[in-house]
C-alpha positions in Angstrom: -16.8 -5.0 1.7 -17.9 -8.7 1.4 -15.0 -9.7 3.7 -16.1 -7.1 6.2 -19.6 -8.5 6.5 -18.2 -12.1 6.6 -16.0 -11.1 9.6 -19.1 -9.6 11.3 -20.7 -13.0 11.2 -18.5 -14.1 14.1 -20.8 -12.7 16.8 -18.6 -13.3 19.8 -15.5 -11.5 18.6 -17.6 -8.9 16.8 -19.4 -8.1 20.1 -16.1 -7.7 22.0 -14.7 -5.6 19.2 -17.6 -3.2 19.2 -17.6 -2.9 23.0 -13.8 -2.3 23.0 -14.1 0.4 20.3 -17.1 2.1 22.0 -15.3 2.1 25.4 -12.2 3.6 23.9 -14.0 6.3 22.0 -16.3 7.2 24.9 -13.3 7.4 27.3 -11.5 9.8 25.0 -14.7 11.8 24.4 -15.4 12.2 28.1 -11.9 13.4 28.7 -12.1 15.8 25.8 -15.5 17.2 26.5 -15.5 17.4 30.3 -15.1 21.2 30.3 -11.7 21.1 32.0 -8.9 22.4 29.6 -6.3 20.6 31.8 -7.8 17.2 31.1 -6.6 15.6 27.8 -7.4 12.2 26.4 -4.7 9.6 26.3 -4.6 9.2 22.5 -2.0 6.3 22.7 -4.3 4.2 24.7 -7.3 5.2 22.6 -5.7 4.3 19.4 -4.3 1.0 20.8 -7.8 0.0 21.9 -9.3 0.9 18.5 -6.6 -1.1 16.7 -7.3 -4.1 19.0 -11.0 -3.7 18.2 -10.3 -3.8 14.5 -8.2 -7.0 15.0 -11.0 -8.6 17.0 -13.6 -7.6 14.4 -11.6 -9.4 11.7 -10.7 -12.4 13.8 -12.5 -15.7 13.7 -14.2 -17.4 16.6 -12.4 -20.5 18.0 -15.4 -22.7 17.5 -15.8 -21.9 13.8 -15.3 -25.0 11.7 -12.2 -25.0 9.5 -11.4 -27.8 7.1 -8.7 -30.1 8.3 -5.5 -30.3 6.2 -5.6 -32.7 3.2 -4.0 -36.1 3.6 -0.4 -36.2 2.6 0.1 -32.4 3.2 2.8 -31.7 5.7 3.2 -28.6 7.7 6.7 -27.2 7.4 8.3 -26.9 10.8 11.3 -24.7 11.5 14.6 -26.5 11.7 15.7 -27.3 15.2 
């Protein structure tokens, strides 16, 4: 749970995540509750949007400071 609240501290990506999830759920709800039995929600699109929203919620903002690599540490590159 601590990780969940730490992820919510990135206000930019958290805002986009919440908006994406709300839009997906409201779109499905409007198709489901419109009173027309021929109208069905597109569950594939809804679930894709919800999964993207979860990914955005857990993502870090680009301007968050991250420590640079320690001197002498090399990043392994794939062989060419």
